[in-house]
Residue frames as a rotation matrix with the C-alpha (Angstrom) as fourth column:
UNK 1
0.555 0.830 -0.055 -0.01
0.831 -0.556 -0.006 -0.01
-0.036 -0.043 -0.998 0.03
UNK 2
-0.327 -0.578 0.747 1.12
0.529 -0.767 -0.363 3.58
0.783 0.277 0.557 -0.79
UNK 3
-0.807 0.028 -0.590 1.03
0.490 -0.528 -0.694 6.26
-0.330 -0.849 0.412 1.77
UNK 4
0.161 0.987 -0.025 -2.12
0.845 -0.151 -0.513 8.33
-0.510 0.062 -0.858 1.77
UNK 5
0.962 0.118 -0.244 -0.37
0.013 -0.918 -0.395 11.40
-0.271 0.377 -0.885 0.68
UNK 6
0.585 -0.808 0.071 2.90
0.248 0.094 -0.964 12.52
0.773 0.581 0.255 -0.82
UNK 7
0.979 -0.148 0.141 4.66
-0.178 -0.281 0.943 12.22
-0.100 -0.948 -0.302 2.47
UNK 8
0.256 -0.966 -0.042 8.27
-0.964 -0.258 0.065 12.09
-0.074 0.024 -0.997 3.22
UNK 9
0.046 -0.138 0.989 8.01
-0.283 0.948 0.146 8.28
-0.958 -0.287 0.005 3.50
UNK 10
0.753 0.391 0.529 6.96
0.377 0.402 -0.834 7.99
-0.539 0.828 0.155 -0.08
UNK 11
0.848 -0.477 -0.233 9.54
-0.506 -0.593 -0.626 10.34
0.161 0.649 -0.744 -1.36
UNK 12
-0.033 -0.918 0.396 12.31
-0.912 0.190 0.364 8.46
-0.410 -0.349 -0.843 0.37
UNK 13
0.234 0.206 0.950 10.97
0.038 0.975 -0.221 5.20
-0.971 0.088 0.220 -0.84
UNK 14
0.956 0.256 0.143 10.93
0.158 -0.041 -0.987 6.35
-0.246 0.966 -0.080 -4.43
UNK 15
0.594 -0.799 -0.097 14.38
-0.787 -0.551 -0.278 7.91
0.169 0.242 -0.956 -4.27
UNK 16
-0.089 -0.677 0.731 15.83
-0.681 0.576 0.451 4.74
-0.727 -0.458 -0.512 -2.81
UNK 17
0.463 0.372 0.804 14.20
0.200 0.840 -0.504 2.61
-0.863 0.395 0.315 -5.40
UNK 18
0.996 -0.087 -0.007 15.54
-0.040 -0.384 -0.922 4.74
0.077 0.919 -0.386 -8.23
UNK 19
0.364 -0.920 0.146 19.01
-0.927 -0.341 0.156 4.95
-0.093 -0.192 -0.977 -6.71
UNK 20
-0.126 -0.342 0.931 19.09
-0.396 0.878 0.269 1.04
-0.910 -0.335 -0.246 -6.65
UNK 21
0.726 0.467 0.505 17.99
0.247 0.508 -0.825 0.73
-0.641 0.724 0.253 -10.15
UNK 22
-0.392 -0.919 -0.031 20.58
0.163 -0.103 0.981 0.31
-0.905 0.380 0.190 -12.99
UNK 23
0.530 0.755 -0.387 18.98
-0.155 -0.362 -0.919 2.32
-0.834 0.547 -0.075 -15.80
UNK 24
-0.073 -0.456 0.887 19.68
0.811 0.491 0.319 1.62
-0.581 0.743 0.334 -19.44
UNK 25
0.101 0.091 -0.991 20.56
-0.330 -0.936 -0.120 4.44
-0.939 0.339 -0.065 -21.69
UNK 26
0.599 0.112 0.793 20.21
0.691 0.429 -0.582 4.33
-0.406 0.896 0.179 -25.51
UNK 27
0.001 -0.717 -0.697 23.07
-0.142 -0.691 0.709 5.75
-0.990 0.098 -0.102 -27.35
UNK 28
-0.862 -0.473 -0.183 23.51
-0.187 -0.039 0.982 6.51
-0.471 0.880 -0.055 -31.11
UNK 29
-0.486 0.593 0.642 21.37
0.766 0.643 -0.015 4.98
-0.421 0.484 -0.767 -33.79
UNK 30
-0.847 0.074 0.527 20.52
0.317 -0.725 0.611 8.48
0.428 0.684 0.591 -35.12
UNK 31
0.084 0.928 -0.362 17.80
0.915 0.072 0.396 9.01
0.394 -0.365 -0.844 -32.57
UNK 32
-0.172 -0.121 0.978 16.97
-0.154 -0.977 -0.148 12.56
0.973 -0.176 0.149 -31.35
UNK 33
-0.738 -0.117 -0.665 17.04
0.577 0.402 -0.711 12.92
0.351 -0.908 -0.229 -27.68
UNK 34
-0.062 0.768 0.637 13.89
-0.295 -0.624 0.724 13.95
0.953 -0.144 0.265 -25.68
UNK 35
-0.962 -0.162 -0.219 12.97
0.182 0.218 -0.959 13.98
0.203 -0.962 -0.180 -21.99
UNK 36
0.049 0.980 0.193 9.77
0.008 -0.193 0.981 13.74
0.999 -0.047 -0.017 -20.12
UNK 37
-0.741 -0.272 0.614 8.91
-0.561 -0.251 -0.788 14.68
0.369 -0.929 0.033 -16.59
UNK 38
-0.136 0.701 -0.700 7.07
0.463 0.669 0.581 12.01
0.876 -0.245 -0.416 -14.49
UNK 39
-0.703 -0.221 0.676 5.78
-0.305 -0.765 -0.567 14.49
0.642 -0.605 0.471 -11.95
UNK 40
-0.403 0.456 -0.793 4.40
0.697 0.714 0.057 13.42
0.593 -0.530 -0.606 -8.59
UNK 41
-0.717 0.207 0.666 1.88
-0.377 -0.918 -0.121 15.68
0.586 -0.338 0.736 -6.91
UNK 42
-0.769 0.636 0.054 -0.94
0.231 0.355 -0.906 15.52
-0.596 -0.685 -0.420 -4.38
UNK 43
-0.309 0.763 0.568 -4.39
0.871 -0.013 0.491 15.58
0.382 0.647 -0.660 -5.64
UNK 44
-0.208 0.178 0.962 -6.40
0.072 -0.978 0.196 18.86
0.975 0.110 0.191 -5.24
UNK 45
0.736 0.597 0.319 -7.52
-0.253 -0.194 0.948 17.88
0.628 -0.779 0.008 -1.72
UNK 46
-0.013 -0.883 0.469 -4.14
-0.914 -0.179 -0.363 16.64
0.405 -0.434 -0.805 -0.59
UNK 47
0.492 0.422 0.761 -5.41
-0.774 0.612 0.161 13.17
-0.398 -0.668 0.628 0.13
UNK 48
0.801 -0.056 0.597 -3.82
0.250 0.936 -0.248 11.02
-0.544 0.348 0.763 -2.64
UNK 49
-0.325 -0.901 -0.288 -0.45
-0.215 -0.226 0.950 10.92
-0.921 0.370 -0.120 -4.42
UNK 50
0.777 0.591 0.219 -0.94
0.177 0.128 -0.976 11.38
-0.604 0.797 -0.005 -8.13
UNK 51
-0.461 -0.874 0.154 1.06
0.547 -0.143 0.825 11.84
-0.699 0.464 0.544 -11.33
UNK 52
0.041 0.477 -0.878 0.44
-0.402 -0.796 -0.452 14.43
-0.915 0.372 0.159 -14.02
UNK 53
-0.535 -0.165 0.829 -0.63
0.678 0.501 0.537 13.51
-0.504 0.850 -0.156 -17.53
UNK 54
-0.357 0.352 -0.865 -1.64
-0.385 -0.899 -0.207 15.79
-0.851 0.259 0.457 -20.36
UNK 55
0.391 0.412 0.823 -3.71
0.744 0.385 -0.547 15.71
-0.542 0.826 -0.156 -23.62
UNK 56
-0.696 -0.713 -0.080 -1.62
0.507 -0.568 0.648 17.28
-0.507 0.411 0.758 -26.30
UNK 57
-0.130 0.589 -0.797 -3.07
-0.341 -0.782 -0.522 20.33
-0.931 0.204 0.303 -28.00
UNK 58
0.465 0.481 0.744 -4.86
0.557 0.494 -0.668 19.88
-0.688 0.725 -0.038 -31.29
UNK 59
0.957 -0.129 -0.259 -2.80
-0.269 -0.723 -0.636 22.58
-0.105 0.679 -0.727 -33.04
UNK 60
0.082 -0.975 0.207 0.52
-0.503 0.139 0.853 20.67
-0.860 -0.174 -0.479 -32.64
UNK 61
0.024 -0.150 -0.988 2.15
-0.997 0.063 -0.034 19.38
0.067 0.987 -0.149 -35.78
UNK 62
-0.377 -0.247 -0.892 2.82
-0.302 0.944 -0.134 15.85
0.875 0.219 -0.431 -34.48
UNK 63
-0.696 0.170 -0.698 0.93
0.515 0.795 -0.321 13.56
0.500 -0.583 -0.641 -32.10
UNK 64
-0.696 0.515 0.501 -1.87
-0.545 -0.832 0.098 15.97
0.467 -0.205 0.860 -31.59
UNK 65
0.272 0.956 0.114 -4.58
-0.812 0.164 0.560 14.92
0.517 -0.245 0.821 -29.14
UNK 66
0.206 -0.256 -0.945 -2.52
0.185 0.958 -0.219 12.04
0.961 -0.130 0.244 -27.72
UNK 67
0.998 0.057 -0.007 -2.01
0.012 -0.084 0.996 11.42
0.056 -0.995 -0.084 -24.05
UNK 68
0.190 -0.974 0.126 1.61
0.294 -0.066 -0.954 12.49
0.937 0.218 0.274 -23.03
UNK 69
0.445 -0.262 -0.857 3.78
0.861 -0.137 0.489 13.35
-0.246 -0.955 0.165 -20.10
UNK 70
0.928 -0.138 -0.346 5.27
-0.168 -0.984 -0.057 16.88
-0.332 0.111 -0.937 -19.91
UNK 71
0.107 -0.941 0.322 8.34
0.313 0.339 0.887 16.86
-0.944 0.006 0.331 -22.11
UNK 72
0.962 0.175 -0.210 10.03
-0.131 -0.381 -0.915 17.53
-0.240 0.908 -0.344 -25.34
UNK 73
0.621 -0.783 0.046 13.37
0.322 0.201 -0.925 17.69
0.715 0.589 0.377 -27.25
UNK 74
0.541 -0.620 -0.569 16.61
0.616 -0.168 0.769 18.06
-0.573 -0.767 0.291 -25.33
UNK 75
1.000 -0.016 -0.012 18.17
-0.020 -0.841 -0.540 21.21
-0.002 0.541 -0.841 -26.55
UNK 76
0.292 -0.956 -0.014 21.91
0.390 0.133 -0.911 21.57
0.873 0.261 0.411 -27.56
UNK 77
-0.579 -0.648 0.495 23.86
-0.212 -0.466 -0.859 22.00
0.788 -0.602 0.133 -24.25
UNK 78
0.096 0.664 0.741 21.13
-0.940 -0.185 0.287 20.72
0.327 -0.724 0.607 -22.15
UNK 79
-0.978 -0.161 0.131 20.96
-0.197 0.919 -0.340 17.45
-0.066 -0.359 -0.931 -19.96
UNK 80
-0.562 0.777 -0.283 17.86
0.419 0.563 0.713 15.34
0.713 0.282 -0.642 -19.83
UNK 81
-0.207 0.395 -0.895 17.06
0.947 -0.148 -0.284 16.57
-0.245 -0.907 -0.344 -16.33
UNK 82
-0.737 -0.007 -0.675 17.38
0.067 -0.996 -0.063 20.29
-0.672 -0.092 0.735 -17.34
UNK 83
-0.904 0.402 -0.146 15.10
-0.196 -0.085 0.977 19.52
0.380 0.912 0.155 -20.48
UNK 84
-0.377 0.761 -0.528 12.41
0.700 0.607 0.375 17.82
0.606 -0.228 -0.762 -18.40
UNK 85
-0.261 0.216 -0.941 12.29
0.787 -0.516 -0.336 20.63
-0.558 -0.829 -0.035 -15.81
UNK 86
-0.886 -0.044 -0.462 12.20
-0.153 -0.912 0.381 23.27
-0.438 0.408 0.801 -18.52
UNK 87
-0.758 0.632 -0.160 9.38
-0.057 0.181 0.982 21.58
0.649 0.754 -0.101 -20.36
UNK 88
-0.284 0.695 -0.660 7.40
0.944 0.325 -0.063 21.05
0.171 -0.641 -0.748 -17.12
UNK 89
-0.426 0.094 -0.900 7.54
0.435 -0.851 -0.295 24.76
-0.794 -0.517 0.321 -16.47
UNK 90
-0.943 0.036 -0.332 6.77
-0.298 -0.540 0.787 25.65
-0.151 0.841 0.520 -20.15
UNK 91
-0.679 0.689 -0.254 3.84
0.155 0.473 0.867 23.32
0.717 0.550 -0.428 -20.50
UNK 92
0.069 0.766 -0.640 2.33
0.741 0.390 0.547 23.37
0.668 -0.512 -0.540 -17.13
UNK 93
0.302 -0.096 0.948 3.72
-0.269 -0.963 -0.012 26.56
0.915 -0.251 -0.317 -15.41
UNK 94
1.000 0.021 -0.006 5.23
-0.002 0.379 0.926 24.34
0.021 -0.925 0.378 -12.68
UNK 95
0.334 -0.942 0.026 8.81
-0.600 -0.234 -0.765 25.29
0.727 0.240 -0.644 -11.72
UNK 96
0.963 -0.225 0.146 10.85
0.012 0.579 0.815 22.72
-0.268 -0.784 0.560 -9.93
UNK 97
0.442 -0.885 -0.151 14.66
-0.893 -0.416 -0.174 22.38
0.092 0.211 -0.973 -9.65
UNK 98
-0.137 -0.599 -0.789 17.40
-0.456 0.746 -0.486 19.63
0.879 0.293 -0.375 -9.65
UNK 99
-0.844 -0.234 0.482 16.71
-0.530 0.231 -0.816 19.09
0.080 -0.944 -0.319 -5.90
UNK 100
-0.003 0.964 0.266 13.34
-0.819 0.150 -0.553 17.86
-0.573 -0.219 0.790 -6.78
UNK 101
0.223 -0.006 -0.975 14.55
-0.842 0.503 -0.196 15.24
0.492 0.864 0.108 -9.17
UNK 102
0.561 0.097 0.822 14.31
-0.686 0.610 0.396 11.70
-0.463 -0.787 0.408 -7.63
UNK 103
-0.329 -0.778 0.535 15.93
-0.174 0.607 0.776 9.85
-0.928 0.162 -0.335 -10.41
UNK 104
-0.296 0.139 -0.945 15.79
-0.943 -0.197 0.267 8.51
-0.149 0.970 0.190 -13.97
UNK 105
0.415 0.377 0.828 14.28
-0.216 0.925 -0.313 5.55
-0.884 -0.049 0.465 -15.64
UNK 106
-0.266 -0.636 0.725 15.35
0.560 0.510 0.653 3.67
-0.784 0.580 0.221 -18.77
UNK 107
-0.649 0.049 -0.759 15.57
-0.554 -0.714 0.428 5.47
-0.521 0.698 0.491 -22.13
UNK 108
0.081 0.707 0.703 12.70
0.319 0.650 -0.690 4.40
-0.944 0.280 -0.172 -24.36
UNK 109
-0.884 -0.429 -0.185 13.35
-0.037 -0.331 0.943 4.39
-0.466 0.840 0.276 -28.15
UNK 110
0.001 0.994 -0.111 10.31
-0.148 -0.109 -0.983 5.39
-0.989 0.018 0.147 -30.27
UNK 111
0.018 0.015 1.000 9.19
0.843 0.537 -0.024 4.59
-0.537 0.844 -0.003 -33.67
UNK 112
0.917 0.336 0.213 9.02
0.398 -0.763 -0.510 8.24
-0.009 0.553 -0.833 -34.51
UNK 113
0.374 -0.852 0.366 12.84
0.447 -0.180 -0.876 8.60
0.813 0.491 0.313 -34.12
UNK 114
0.218 -0.354 0.909 13.44
-0.712 -0.695 -0.100 9.72
0.668 -0.625 -0.404 -30.48
UNK 115
-0.261 -0.266 -0.928 14.92
0.570 0.734 -0.370 8.26
0.779 -0.625 -0.040 -27.36
UNK 116
0.339 0.575 0.745 13.05
-0.275 -0.697 0.663 9.40
0.900 -0.429 -0.078 -24.53
UNK 117
-0.673 -0.613 -0.415 14.67
0.335 0.248 -0.909 9.78
0.660 -0.750 0.038 -20.98
UNK 118
0.400 0.916 0.017 12.09
0.328 -0.160 0.931 9.74
0.856 -0.367 -0.364 -18.24
UNK 119
-0.730 -0.654 0.199 12.89
0.071 -0.362 -0.929 12.01
0.679 -0.665 0.311 -15.19
UNK 120
0.112 0.806 -0.581 10.98
0.772 0.298 0.562 11.38
0.626 -0.512 -0.588 -12.10
UNK 121
-0.699 -0.286 0.655 10.26
-0.013 -0.911 -0.411 14.79
0.715 -0.296 0.633 -10.37
UNK 122
-0.460 0.411 -0.787 8.86
0.884 0.132 -0.448 15.47
-0.080 -0.902 -0.424 -6.93
UNK 123
-0.376 0.431 0.820 6.03
0.298 -0.781 0.548 18.10
0.877 0.451 0.165 -7.46
UNK 124
-0.910 0.050 -0.412 4.49
0.407 -0.077 -0.910 17.93
-0.078 -0.996 0.049 -3.97
UNK 125
-0.077 0.959 -0.273 1.43
0.792 -0.108 -0.601 19.82
-0.606 -0.262 -0.751 -3.08
UNK 126
-0.980 -0.196 0.040 0.35
0.167 -0.686 0.708 21.83
-0.111 0.701 0.705 -5.98
UNK 127
-0.218 0.943 -0.250 -3.06
0.134 -0.225 -0.965 23.75
-0.967 -0.244 -0.077 -5.90
UNK 128
0.748 0.581 -0.321 -3.05
-0.124 -0.353 -0.927 25.20
-0.652 0.733 -0.192 -9.40
UNK 129
-0.263 -0.768 0.584 -1.52
0.609 0.337 0.718 24.39
-0.748 0.545 0.379 -12.69
UNK 130
0.306 0.265 -0.914 -1.28
-0.401 -0.835 -0.376 26.83
-0.863 0.482 -0.150 -15.72
UNK 131
0.109 -0.291 0.950 -1.15
0.616 0.770 0.165 24.76
-0.780 0.567 0.263 -18.84
UNK 132
-0.684 -0.302 -0.664 0.08
-0.288 -0.724 0.627 26.37
-0.670 0.620 0.408 -22.10
UNK 133
0.306 0.939 0.159 -2.86
-0.227 0.234 -0.945 26.37
-0.925 0.253 0.285 -24.37
UNK 134
0.371 -0.327 -0.869 -0.59
-0.926 -0.206 -0.317 26.10
-0.076 0.922 -0.379 -27.36
UNK 135
-0.573 -0.683 -0.453 0.75
-0.673 0.707 -0.216 22.87
0.468 0.182 -0.865 -26.29
UNK 136
-0.987 0.142 -0.072 -1.61
0.154 0.742 -0.652 21.42
-0.039 -0.655 -0.755 -23.81
UNK 137
-0.394 0.905 0.158 -5.36
-0.006 -0.174 0.985 20.82
0.919 0.388 0.074 -24.23
UNK 138
0.688 0.509 0.517 -5.81
-0.569 -0.064 0.820 19.68
0.450 -0.858 0.246 -20.58
UNK 139
-0.578 -0.812 -0.081 -3.80
-0.412 0.376 -0.830 18.32
0.704 -0.446 -0.552 -17.63
UNK 140
0.623 0.766 -0.158 -5.04
-0.337 0.445 0.830 15.63
0.706 -0.464 0.535 -15.20
UNK 141
-0.398 -0.570 0.719 -3.88
-0.917 0.246 -0.313 14.34
0.001 -0.784 -0.620 -11.78
UNK 142
0.412 0.385 -0.826 -4.09
-0.322 0.910 0.263 10.39
0.853 0.157 0.498 -11.96
UNK 143
0.661 -0.053 0.749 -3.90
-0.734 0.163 0.659 8.64
-0.157 -0.985 0.069 -8.56
UNK 144
-0.432 -0.883 -0.184 -0.88
-0.895 0.445 -0.032 6.35
0.110 0.151 -0.982 -8.29
UNK 145
-0.466 0.343 0.816 -3.24
-0.321 0.794 -0.517 3.74
-0.825 -0.502 -0.260 -6.93
UNK 146
0.631 0.611 -0.477 -4.69
-0.663 0.107 -0.741 3.51
-0.402 0.784 0.473 -10.48
UNK 147
0.019 -0.748 -0.663 -1.42
-0.946 0.202 -0.255 1.86
0.325 0.632 -0.704 -11.51
UNK 148
-0.839 -0.393 0.376 -1.94
-0.520 0.781 -0.346 -1.09
-0.157 -0.486 -0.860 -9.25
UNK 149
0.128 0.988 0.084 -5.37
-0.831 0.153 -0.535 -1.96
-0.541 -0.001 0.841 -10.61
UNK 150
0.020 -0.080 0.997 -5.87
0.243 0.967 0.073 -5.42
-0.970 0.240 0.039 -12.33
UNK 151
0.714 0.324 0.621 -5.08
0.636 0.071 -0.768 -5.46
-0.293 0.943 -0.156 -16.08
UNK 152
0.828 -0.549 -0.113 -1.93
-0.551 -0.758 -0.348 -3.44
0.105 0.351 -0.931 -15.99
UNK 153
-0.557 -0.031 -0.830 -0.06
-0.604 -0.671 0.430 -3.70
-0.570 0.741 0.355 -18.21
UNK 154
0.562 0.710 0.424 -2.27
-0.048 0.540 -0.840 -4.77
-0.826 0.452 0.338 -21.14
UNK 155
-0.581 -0.790 -0.194 -0.39
-0.413 0.082 0.907 -6.35
-0.701 0.607 -0.374 -24.11
UNK 156
0.621 0.744 0.244 -1.72
-0.068 0.361 -0.930 -7.08
-0.781 0.561 0.275 -27.49
UNK 157
-0.381 -0.784 0.489 -0.34
0.403 0.336 0.852 -8.38
-0.832 0.522 0.188 -30.73
UNK 158
0.509 0.527 -0.681 -0.60
-0.395 -0.559 -0.729 -6.47
-0.765 0.640 -0.076 -34.01
UNK 159
0.812 -0.158 0.562 0.30
0.514 0.651 -0.559 -7.73
-0.277 0.743 0.610 -37.55
UNK 160
0.825 -0.478 0.302 2.80
-0.100 -0.649 -0.754 -4.85
0.557 0.592 -0.583 -38.04
UNK 161
0.073 -0.861 0.503 5.13
-0.905 -0.268 -0.329 -5.87
0.418 -0.432 -0.799 -35.31
UNK 162
0.093 -0.085 -0.992 6.69
0.105 0.992 -0.075 -8.82
0.990 -0.097 0.101 -33.70
UNK 163
-0.907 -0.410 -0.098 6.69
0.191 -0.193 -0.962 -7.10
0.376 -0.891 0.254 -30.35
UNK 164
-0.134 0.940 -0.313 3.62
0.978 0.177 0.112 -6.78
0.161 -0.291 -0.943 -28.10
UNK 165
-0.375 0.070 0.924 2.08
0.041 -0.995 0.092 -3.31
0.926 0.072 0.371 -27.90
UNK 166
-0.605 0.017 -0.796 1.76
0.782 0.201 -0.590 -2.15
0.150 -0.979 -0.135 -24.32
UNK 167
-0.264 0.526 0.808 -1.03
-0.053 -0.845 0.533 -0.01
0.963 0.099 0.251 -22.87
UNK 168
-0.921 -0.030 -0.387 -2.14
0.388 -0.020 -0.921 1.18
0.020 -0.999 0.030 -19.48
UNK 169
0.025 0.962 0.272 -5.93
0.552 -0.240 0.799 1.59
0.834 0.131 -0.537 -18.64
UNK 170
-0.980 -0.180 0.080 -6.36
0.051 -0.623 -0.780 4.62
0.191 -0.761 0.620 -16.31
UNK 171
-0.365 0.898 -0.246 -9.76
0.908 0.402 0.118 4.02
0.205 -0.180 -0.962 -14.54
UNK 172
-0.209 0.299 -0.931 -9.98
0.588 -0.722 -0.364 7.50
-0.781 -0.624 -0.025 -12.99
UNK 173
-0.579 -0.053 -0.814 -9.90
-0.440 -0.820 0.367 9.02
-0.687 0.570 0.451 -16.49
UNK 174
0.440 0.804 0.399 -11.95
-0.104 0.487 -0.867 6.27
-0.892 0.340 0.298 -18.28
UNK 175
0.767 -0.194 -0.612 -9.30
-0.641 -0.168 -0.749 5.86
0.042 0.967 -0.253 -20.96
UNK 176
0.741 -0.612 0.278 -6.34
0.521 0.784 0.338 3.79
-0.425 -0.106 0.899 -22.15
UNK 177
0.653 -0.623 -0.430 -2.91
-0.664 -0.744 0.069 5.20
-0.363 0.241 -0.900 -22.66
UNK 178
0.925 -0.355 0.135 -0.39
0.378 0.830 -0.410 3.50
0.033 0.430 0.902 -25.06
UNK 179
0.112 -0.988 -0.102 3.35
0.684 0.002 0.730 3.36
-0.721 -0.152 0.676 -25.32
UNK 180
-0.267 -0.937 -0.224 5.59
0.312 0.136 -0.940 5.31
0.912 -0.321 0.257 -25.29
UNK 181
-0.184 0.187 0.965 3.69
-0.680 -0.733 0.013 7.08
0.710 -0.654 0.262 -22.52
UNK 182
0.801 0.592 0.091 2.30
-0.526 0.622 0.580 3.92
0.287 -0.512 0.810 -21.20
UNK 183
0.427 -0.728 -0.536 5.75
0.482 0.685 -0.547 2.25
0.765 -0.024 0.643 -21.17
UNK 184
-0.515 -0.624 0.588 7.06
-0.162 -0.602 -0.782 5.15
0.842 -0.498 0.208 -18.92
UNK 185
0.069 0.650 0.757 4.10
-0.891 -0.301 0.340 5.00
0.449 -0.698 0.558 -16.65
UNK 186
0.865 0.221 -0.451 4.36
-0.105 0.958 0.267 1.21
0.491 -0.183 0.852 -16.27
UNK 187
0.074 -0.907 -0.414 8.01
0.556 0.382 -0.739 1.32
0.828 -0.175 0.532 -15.44
UNK 188
-0.395 -0.051 0.917 7.39
-0.559 -0.779 -0.284 4.09
0.729 -0.625 0.279 -12.98
UNK 189
0.622 0.719 0.309 5.03
-0.709 0.351 0.611 1.73
0.332 -0.599 0.729 -11.15
UNK 190
0.843 -0.226 -0.487 7.45
0.232 0.972 -0.049 -1.17
0.485 -0.071 0.872 -11.25
UNK 191
-0.092 -0.993 -0.073 10.74
0.651 -0.004 -0.759 0.60
0.753 -0.118 0.647 -10.42
UNK 192
-0.595 -0.220 0.773 9.86
-0.239 -0.870 -0.431 3.81
0.767 -0.441 0.465 -8.58
UNK 193
0.150 0.784 0.602 6.90
-0.879 -0.174 0.445 2.58
0.453 -0.596 0.663 -6.59
UNK 194
0.935 0.282 0.216 7.66
-0.352 0.818 0.454 -1.11
-0.049 -0.501 0.864 -5.94
UNK 195
0.193 -0.951 0.241 11.43
-0.841 -0.034 0.540 -1.43
-0.506 -0.307 -0.806 -6.51
UNK 196
0.513 0.032 0.858 11.10
0.364 0.897 -0.251 -4.11
-0.777 0.441 0.449 -9.34
UNK 197
-0.403 -0.746 -0.531 13.75
-0.338 -0.418 0.843 -3.84
-0.851 0.519 -0.084 -12.03
UNK 198
0.261 0.617 0.743 11.33
0.541 0.544 -0.642 -4.21
-0.800 0.569 -0.191 -14.88
UNK 199
-0.802 -0.576 -0.159 12.39
0.144 -0.445 0.884 -3.29
-0.580 0.685 0.440 -18.46
UNK 200
0.215 0.959 -0.185 10.07
0.118 -0.214 -0.970 -1.86
-0.970 0.186 -0.159 -21.11
UNK 201
-0.305 -0.421 -0.854 12.04
-0.701 -0.507 0.501 -1.35
-0.644 0.752 -0.141 -24.24
UNK 202
-0.976 -0.107 0.190 10.85
0.042 0.762 0.646 -4.62
-0.214 0.638 -0.739 -25.70
UNK 203
-0.080 0.997 0.024 7.22
0.702 0.073 -0.708 -3.29
-0.708 -0.040 -0.706 -25.75
UNK 204
-0.711 -0.221 0.668 6.01
0.698 -0.337 0.632 -1.67
0.086 0.915 0.394 -28.88
UNK 205
-0.693 0.547 -0.469 3.66
-0.258 -0.796 -0.547 1.24
-0.673 -0.258 0.693 -29.73
UNK 206
0.223 0.796 0.562 0.52
0.488 0.408 -0.772 1.27
-0.844 0.447 -0.298 -31.79
UNK 207
-0.133 -0.307 0.943 0.70
0.990 0.008 0.142 2.13
-0.051 0.952 0.303 -35.35
UNK 208
0.696 0.494 0.522 -0.81
0.577 -0.817 0.003 5.56
0.428 0.299 -0.853 -34.91
UNK 209
0.875 -0.418 -0.246 2.12
-0.047 -0.577 0.816 6.54
-0.483 -0.702 -0.524 -32.71
UNK 210
0.305 -0.825 0.475 4.78
0.798 0.494 0.346 5.52
-0.520 0.274 0.809 -35.29
UNK 211
0.084 -0.206 0.975 4.72
0.821 -0.540 -0.184 8.89
0.564 0.816 0.124 -37.17
């Protein structure tokens, strides 16, 4: 069971789990580097620990309307941590610094030509978020307890791939999220929350996410 709120106990547990995890980085292969922020916050009432997920704006050139974690391309001279924190501030108006970074998960290579570095960030009690309407259609707080419901992860076979496609049903939102976002969310559950060294690079994305 997780603590009822984002207490120091939960923060210490996640930090220790990530510190004990030997993450895998993806190098080369012509992939562009991107980073996402897995941001842990309280719900609006301060009763339950949650993570933040967004619905991408309809006006974006790529992956419009898809579920996503705050993030984007790592600029020249930036680290993945710096990029994730910058994107978190630009997309949601939430400013955090390196002291709030709990650790990193495995890089995930995408079909669209990126290697995504997930950065786990301690957001803490946040009353208001200010999403950038040009990038974010909506932002939601999803209870971490959603990730321990039956049926996670969901794996399915598609004719276009020899790897299973991974998705995560989020009951509180009444929706299903697919890799790459689902891969990061699932590994967050396994590694950060429960200390299980689970890998996700072998899971594929649905065809609509390949472009």
